[in-house]
N, CA, C and O atoms as a GROMACS GRO file, in nm:
protein
  316
    1MET      N    1  -1.484  -1.178  -1.264
    1MET     CA    2  -1.449  -1.160  -1.124
    1MET      C    3  -1.577  -1.170  -1.042
    1MET      O    4  -1.678  -1.109  -1.075
    2TRP      N    5  -1.572  -1.246  -0.936
    2TRP     CA    6  -1.684  -1.259  -0.844
    2TRP      C    7  -1.656  -1.174  -0.721
    2TRP      O    8  -1.540  -1.159  -0.681
    3PHE      N    9  -1.759  -1.121  -0.664
    3PHE     CA   10  -1.745  -1.032  -0.550
    3PHE      C   11  -1.773  -1.108  -0.421
    3PHE      O   12  -1.865  -1.189  -0.414
    4LYS      N   13  -1.692  -1.080  -0.318
    4LYS     CA   14  -1.720  -1.136  -0.186
    4LYS      C   15  -1.833  -1.058  -0.119
    4LYS      O   16  -1.919  -1.115  -0.053
    5ASN      N   17  -1.830  -0.928  -0.137
    5ASN     CA   18  -1.929  -0.841  -0.074
    5ASN      C   19  -1.951  -0.722  -0.166
    5ASN      O   20  -1.861  -0.641  -0.185
    6LEU      N   21  -2.069  -0.712  -0.223
    6LEU     CA   22  -2.097  -0.606  -0.319
    6LEU      C   23  -2.208  -0.516  -0.265
    6LEU      O   24  -2.312  -0.564  -0.221
    7ARG      N   25  -2.183  -0.386  -0.268
    7ARG     CA   26  -2.284  -0.288  -0.228
    7ARG      C   27  -2.295  -0.184  -0.338
    7ARG      O   28  -2.194  -0.130  -0.384
    8LEU      N   29  -2.416  -0.157  -0.378
    8LEU     CA   30  -2.441  -0.059  -0.484
    8LEU      C   31  -2.502   0.067  -0.424
    8LEU      O   32  -2.590   0.060  -0.338
    9PHE      N   33  -2.454   0.181  -0.472
    9PHE     CA   34  -2.505   0.309  -0.426
    9PHE      C   35  -2.531   0.398  -0.547
    9PHE      O   36  -2.458   0.393  -0.645
   10ARG      N   37  -2.633   0.478  -0.539
   10ARG     CA   38  -2.659   0.580  -0.641
   10ARG      C   39  -2.612   0.713  -0.582
   10ARG      O   40  -2.662   0.757  -0.479
   11LEU      N   41  -2.515   0.776  -0.649
   11LEU     CA   42  -2.458   0.900  -0.599
   11LEU      C   43  -2.522   1.020  -0.666
   11LEU      O   44  -2.577   1.010  -0.776
   12HIS      N   45  -2.514   1.132  -0.599
   12HIS     CA   46  -2.563   1.258  -0.655
   12HIS      C   47  -2.481   1.289  -0.780
   12HIS      O   48  -2.361   1.264  -0.782
   13PRO      N   49  -2.543   1.344  -0.885
   13PRO     CA   50  -2.471   1.370  -1.010
   13PRO      C   51  -2.353   1.466  -0.996
   13PRO      O   52  -2.264   1.467  -1.081
   14GLU      N   53  -2.350   1.546  -0.890
   14GLU     CA   54  -2.237   1.638  -0.870
   14GLU      C   55  -2.108   1.564  -0.834
   14GLU      O   56  -1.999   1.618  -0.849
   15TRP      N   57  -2.120   1.442  -0.786
   15TRP     CA   58  -2.003   1.364  -0.751
   15TRP      C   59  -1.945   1.303  -0.878
   15TRP      O   60  -2.009   1.220  -0.942
   16THR      N   61  -1.826   1.344  -0.913
   16THR     CA   62  -1.761   1.289  -1.032
   16THR      C   63  -1.655   1.189  -0.989
   16THR      O   64  -1.616   1.184  -0.872
   17ALA      N   65  -1.610   1.110  -1.084
   17ALA     CA   66  -1.505   1.012  -1.054
   17ALA      C   67  -1.377   1.081  -1.008
   17ALA      O   68  -1.307   1.030  -0.921
   18ASP      N   69  -1.347   1.197  -1.066
   18ASP     CA   70  -1.226   1.270  -1.026
   18ASP      C   71  -1.235   1.321  -0.883
   18ASP      O   72  -1.137   1.314  -0.808
   19SER      N   73  -1.352   1.372  -0.843
   19SER     CA   74  -1.366   1.421  -0.706
   19SER      C   75  -1.361   1.305  -0.606
   19SER      O   76  -1.305   1.319  -0.497
   20ILE      N   77  -1.418   1.193  -0.642
   20ILE     CA   78  -1.412   1.074  -0.555
   20ILE      C   79  -1.269   1.024  -0.546
   20ILE      O   80  -1.224   0.983  -0.439
   21ASP      N   81  -1.197   1.028  -0.658
   21ASP     CA   82  -1.058   0.983  -0.660
   21ASP      C   83  -0.973   1.066  -0.565
   21ASP      O   84  -0.888   1.011  -0.494
   22GLU      N   85  -0.994   1.196  -0.561
   22GLU     CA   86  -0.919   1.283  -0.470
   22GLU      C   87  -0.947   1.246  -0.324
   22GLU      O   88  -0.855   1.244  -0.242
   23LEU      N   89  -1.072   1.216  -0.294
   23LEU     CA   90  -1.109   1.184  -0.155
   23LEU      C   91  -1.054   1.050  -0.110
   23LEU      O   92  -1.001   1.039   0.000
   24VAL      N   93  -1.066   0.947  -0.194
   24VAL     CA   94  -1.020   0.814  -0.151
   24VAL      C   95  -0.868   0.805  -0.151
   24VAL      O   96  -0.811   0.721  -0.081
   25ALA      N   97  -0.800   0.890  -0.229
   25ALA     CA   98  -0.654   0.889  -0.230
   25ALA      C   99  -0.598   0.926  -0.092
   25ALA      O  100  -0.490   0.882  -0.054
   26LYS      N  101  -0.673   1.008  -0.019
   26LYS     CA  102  -0.629   1.047   0.115
   26LYS      C  103  -0.636   0.931   0.214
   26LYS      O  104  -0.567   0.931   0.316
   27LYS      N  105  -0.718   0.832   0.184
   27LYS     CA  106  -0.737   0.718   0.273
   27LYS      C  107  -0.700   0.587   0.204
   27LYS      O  108  -0.767   0.485   0.222
   28ALA      N  109  -0.594   0.590   0.123
   28ALA     CA  110  -0.550   0.469   0.054
   28ALA      C  111  -0.501   0.366   0.154
   28ALA      O  112  -0.449   0.401   0.260
   29PHE      N  113  -0.517   0.238   0.121
   29PHE     CA  114  -0.479   0.131   0.212
   29PHE      C  115  -0.327   0.123   0.224
   29PHE      O  116  -0.255   0.127   0.125
   30THR      N  117  -0.281   0.113   0.347
   30THR     CA  118  -0.141   0.083   0.375
   30THR      C  119  -0.139  -0.030   0.477
   30THR      O  120  -0.213  -0.025   0.575
   31PRO      N  121  -0.057  -0.131   0.455
   31PRO     CA  122  -0.052  -0.242   0.551
   31PRO      C  123  -0.012  -0.190   0.689
   31PRO      O  124   0.072  -0.102   0.702
   32GLY      N  125  -0.073  -0.247   0.790
   32GLY     CA  126  -0.046  -0.204   0.926
   32GLY      C  127   0.086  -0.256   0.978
   32GLY      O  128   0.143  -0.352   0.924
   33SER      N  129   0.134  -0.194   1.082
   33SER     CA  130   0.255  -0.242   1.148
   33SER      C  131   0.220  -0.362   1.235
   33SER      O  132   0.104  -0.402   1.243
   34SER      N  133   0.318  -0.418   1.299
   34SER     CA  134   0.293  -0.535   1.383
   34SER      C  135   0.207  -0.500   1.505
   34SER      O  136   0.148  -0.589   1.566
   35GLN      N  137   0.200  -0.373   1.540
   35GLN     CA  138   0.123  -0.331   1.656
   35GLN      C  139  -0.021  -0.292   1.623
   35GLN      O  140  -0.104  -0.277   1.713
   36ASP      N  141  -0.052  -0.275   1.495
   36ASP     CA  142  -0.187  -0.234   1.454
   36ASP      C  143  -0.278  -0.356   1.443
   36ASP      O  144  -0.250  -0.446   1.363
   37PRO      N  145  -0.386  -0.362   1.521
   37PRO     CA  146  -0.476  -0.477   1.511
   37PRO      C  147  -0.562  -0.475   1.385
   37PRO      O  148  -0.609  -0.579   1.340
   38LEU      N  149  -0.582  -0.355   1.326
   38LEU     CA  150  -0.668  -0.344   1.209
   38LEU      C  151  -0.619  -0.231   1.119
   38LEU      O  152  -0.584  -0.123   1.166
   39SER      N  153  -0.615  -0.258   0.989
   39SER     CA  154  -0.582  -0.156   0.890
   39SER      C  155  -0.694  -0.150   0.788
   39SER      O  156  -0.737  -0.253   0.736
   40LEU      N  157  -0.743  -0.030   0.760
   40LEU     CA  158  -0.850  -0.010   0.663
   40LEU      C  159  -0.808   0.095   0.561
   40LEU      O  160  -0.732   0.186   0.593
   41GLY      N  161  -0.858   0.081   0.440
   41GLY     CA  162  -0.830   0.182   0.338
   41GLY      C  163  -0.885   0.140   0.203
   41GLY      O  164  -0.945   0.033   0.189
   42TRP      N  165  -0.864   0.225   0.104
   42TRP     CA  166  -0.911   0.198  -0.032
   42TRP      C  167  -0.797   0.139  -0.112
   42TRP      O  168  -0.683   0.184  -0.102
   43ALA      N  169  -0.828   0.039  -0.193
   43ALA     CA  170  -0.728  -0.030  -0.274
   43ALA      C  171  -0.772  -0.028  -0.420
   43ALA      O  172  -0.891  -0.012  -0.448
   44PRO      N  173  -0.678  -0.045  -0.514
   44PRO     CA  174  -0.717  -0.053  -0.655
   44PRO      C  175  -0.807  -0.173  -0.680
   44PRO      O  176  -0.787  -0.280  -0.622
   45ALA      N  177  -0.906  -0.155  -0.767
   45ALA     CA  178  -0.997  -0.264  -0.800
   45ALA      C  179  -0.925  -0.373  -0.880
   45ALA      O  180  -0.954  -0.492  -0.863
   46HIS      N  181  -0.832  -0.333  -0.965
   46HIS     CA  182  -0.749  -0.426  -1.041
   46HIS      C  183  -0.605  -0.385  -1.018
   46HIS      O  184  -0.577  -0.274  -0.973
   47GLU      N  185  -0.513  -0.474  -1.048
   47GLU     CA  186  -0.371  -0.447  -1.019
   47GLU      C  187  -0.318  -0.325  -1.093
   47GLU      O  188  -0.233  -0.254  -1.040
   48GLN      N  189  -0.366  -0.300  -1.213
   48GLN     CA  190  -0.309  -0.194  -1.295
   48GLN      C  191  -0.402  -0.073  -1.309
   48GLN      O  192  -0.398  -0.004  -1.411
   49THR      N  193  -0.485  -0.048  -1.209
   49THR     CA  194  -0.577   0.066  -1.217
   49THR      C  195  -0.555   0.161  -1.100
   49THR      O  196  -0.482   0.131  -1.006
   50ASP      N  197  -0.621   0.274  -1.109
   50ASP     CA  198  -0.620   0.370  -0.999
   50ASP      C  199  -0.715   0.321  -0.890
   50ASP      O  200  -0.777   0.216  -0.904
   51LEU      N  201  -0.726   0.398  -0.784
   51LEU     CA  202  -0.818   0.361  -0.676
   51LEU      C  203  -0.963   0.365  -0.722
   51LEU      O  204  -1.046   0.286  -0.676
   52VAL      N  205  -0.994   0.456  -0.814
   52VAL     CA  206  -1.129   0.464  -0.871
   52VAL      C  207  -1.124   0.405  -1.011
   52VAL      O  208  -1.051   0.453  -1.098
   53HIS      N  209  -1.200   0.299  -1.032
   53HIS     CA  210  -1.203   0.231  -1.162
   53HIS      C  211  -1.333   0.265  -1.233
   53HIS      O  212  -1.442   0.242  -1.179
   54ARG      N  213  -1.322   0.322  -1.353
   54ARG     CA  214  -1.439   0.364  -1.429
   54ARG      C  215  -1.470   0.262  -1.538
   54ARG      O  216  -1.381   0.224  -1.615
   55VAL      N  217  -1.596   0.218  -1.545
   55VAL     CA  218  -1.639   0.122  -1.647
   55VAL      C  219  -1.777   0.162  -1.696
   55VAL      O  220  -1.873   0.161  -1.619
   56GLN      N  221  -1.789   0.198  -1.822
   56GLN     CA  222  -1.916   0.230  -1.886
   56GLN      C  223  -2.002   0.325  -1.801
   56GLN      O  224  -2.121   0.300  -1.780
   57GLY      N  225  -1.941   0.432  -1.753
   57GLY     CA  226  -2.014   0.531  -1.675
   57GLY      C  227  -2.035   0.493  -1.529
   57GLY      O  228  -2.097   0.568  -1.454
   58GLN      N  229  -1.986   0.378  -1.489
   58GLN     CA  230  -1.998   0.333  -1.350
   58GLN      C  231  -1.864   0.351  -1.280
   58GLN      O  232  -1.759   0.356  -1.345
   59ILE      N  233  -1.866   0.362  -1.149
   59ILE     CA  234  -1.745   0.378  -1.070
   59ILE      C  235  -1.733   0.260  -0.975
   59ILE      O  236  -1.828   0.227  -0.903
   60LEU      N  237  -1.617   0.196  -0.976
   60LEU     CA  238  -1.592   0.081  -0.888
   60LEU      C  239  -1.486   0.119  -0.787
   60LEU      O  240  -1.377   0.163  -0.823
   61LEU      N  241  -1.518   0.101  -0.659
   61LEU     CA  242  -1.424   0.125  -0.549
   61LEU      C  243  -1.406  -0.005  -0.473
   61LEU      O  244  -1.499  -0.085  -0.462
   62THR      N  245  -1.287  -0.026  -0.420
   62THR     CA  246  -1.259  -0.146  -0.342
   62THR      C  247  -1.205  -0.106  -0.206
   62THR      O  248  -1.101  -0.041  -0.196
   63ALA      N  249  -1.275  -0.145  -0.102
   63ALA     CA  250  -1.228  -0.123   0.035
   63ALA      C  251  -1.150  -0.247   0.077
   63ALA      O  252  -1.190  -0.360   0.048
   64LYS      N  253  -1.039  -0.224   0.145
   64LYS     CA  254  -0.954  -0.335   0.188
   64LYS      C  255  -0.933  -0.327   0.338
   64LYS      O  256  -0.911  -0.219   0.393
   65ALA      N  257  -0.940  -0.442   0.404
   65ALA     CA  258  -0.919  -0.448   0.549
   65ALA      C  259  -0.818  -0.558   0.579
   65ALA      O  260  -0.820  -0.665   0.518
   66GLU      N  261  -0.730  -0.530   0.672
   66GLU     CA  262  -0.632  -0.629   0.716
   66GLU      C  263  -0.645  -0.637   0.868
   66GLU      O  264  -0.621  -0.540   0.939
   67LYS      N  265  -0.682  -0.754   0.916
   67LYS     CA  266  -0.705  -0.772   1.059
   67LYS      C  267  -0.608  -0.875   1.113
   67LYS      O  268  -0.592  -0.984   1.056
   68LYS      N  269  -0.543  -0.840   1.221
   68LYS     CA  270  -0.452  -0.934   1.286
   68LYS      C  271  -0.535  -1.020   1.381
   68LYS      O  272  -0.608  -0.968   1.466
   69LEU      N  273  -0.524  -1.151   1.367
   69LEU     CA  274  -0.603  -1.240   1.450
   69LEU      C  275  -0.542  -1.260   1.588
   69LEU      O  276  -0.614  -1.274   1.686
   70LEU      N  277  -0.410  -1.260   1.595
   70LEU     CA  278  -0.341  -1.277   1.723
   70LEU      C  279  -0.252  -1.158   1.750
   70LEU      O  280  -0.187  -1.108   1.658
   71PRO      N  281  -0.246  -1.110   1.872
   71PRO     CA  282  -0.153  -1.002   1.904
   71PRO      C  283  -0.008  -1.049   1.888
   71PRO      O  284   0.021  -1.168   1.903
   72SER      N  285   0.080  -0.957   1.858
   72SER     CA  286   0.221  -0.992   1.836
   72SER      C  287   0.284  -1.052   1.961
   72SER      O  288   0.377  -1.132   1.949
   73THR      N  289   0.238  -1.015   2.081
   73THR     CA  290   0.295  -1.071   2.204
   73THR      C  291   0.270  -1.222   2.212
   73THR      O  292   0.355  -1.296   2.260
   74VAL      N  293   0.152  -1.266   2.167
   74VAL     CA  294   0.121  -1.410   2.168
   74VAL      C  295   0.208  -1.483   2.068
   74VAL      O  296   0.259  -1.592   2.097
   75ILE      N  297   0.226  -1.425   1.951
   75ILE     CA  298   0.309  -1.488   1.849
   75ILE      C  299   0.454  -1.497   1.896
   75ILE      O  300   0.519  -1.599   1.875
   76ASN      N  301   0.505  -1.392   1.961
   76ASN     CA  302   0.642  -1.392   2.010
   76ASN      C  303   0.662  -1.494   2.121
   76ASN      O  304   0.770  -1.553   2.131
   77GLN      N  305   0.561  -1.517   2.205
   77GLN     CA  306   0.573  -1.616   2.312
   77GLN      C  307   0.583  -1.757   2.256
   77GLN      O  308   0.658  -1.839   2.308
   78ILE      N  309   0.507  -1.784   2.151
   78ILE     CA  310   0.506  -1.919   2.093
   78ILE      C  311   0.630  -1.943   2.010
   78ILE      O  312   0.682  -2.055   2.008
   79ALA      N  313   0.679  -1.841   1.940
   79ALA     CA  314   0.794  -1.857   1.850
   79ALA      C  315   0.919  -1.863   1.927
   79ALA      O  316   1.027  -1.877   1.869
   0.00000   0.00000   0.00000
């Protein structure tokens, strides 16, 4: 898998994968409604994993953004 945008961080040892999982679960990605210009949240790194993916002592998180390029009023006028 190739990354579009990769950022590496070194976390304090007190931060465990379980504690991070609890925090990101509160801000999981949900697709926005037709009125939301931007939706942000955490998504699973792979289709069959949790929001926090653990690999050889490393933690992988995936942030997901959905941005509407045109407002729904413009789309409705054209359609």
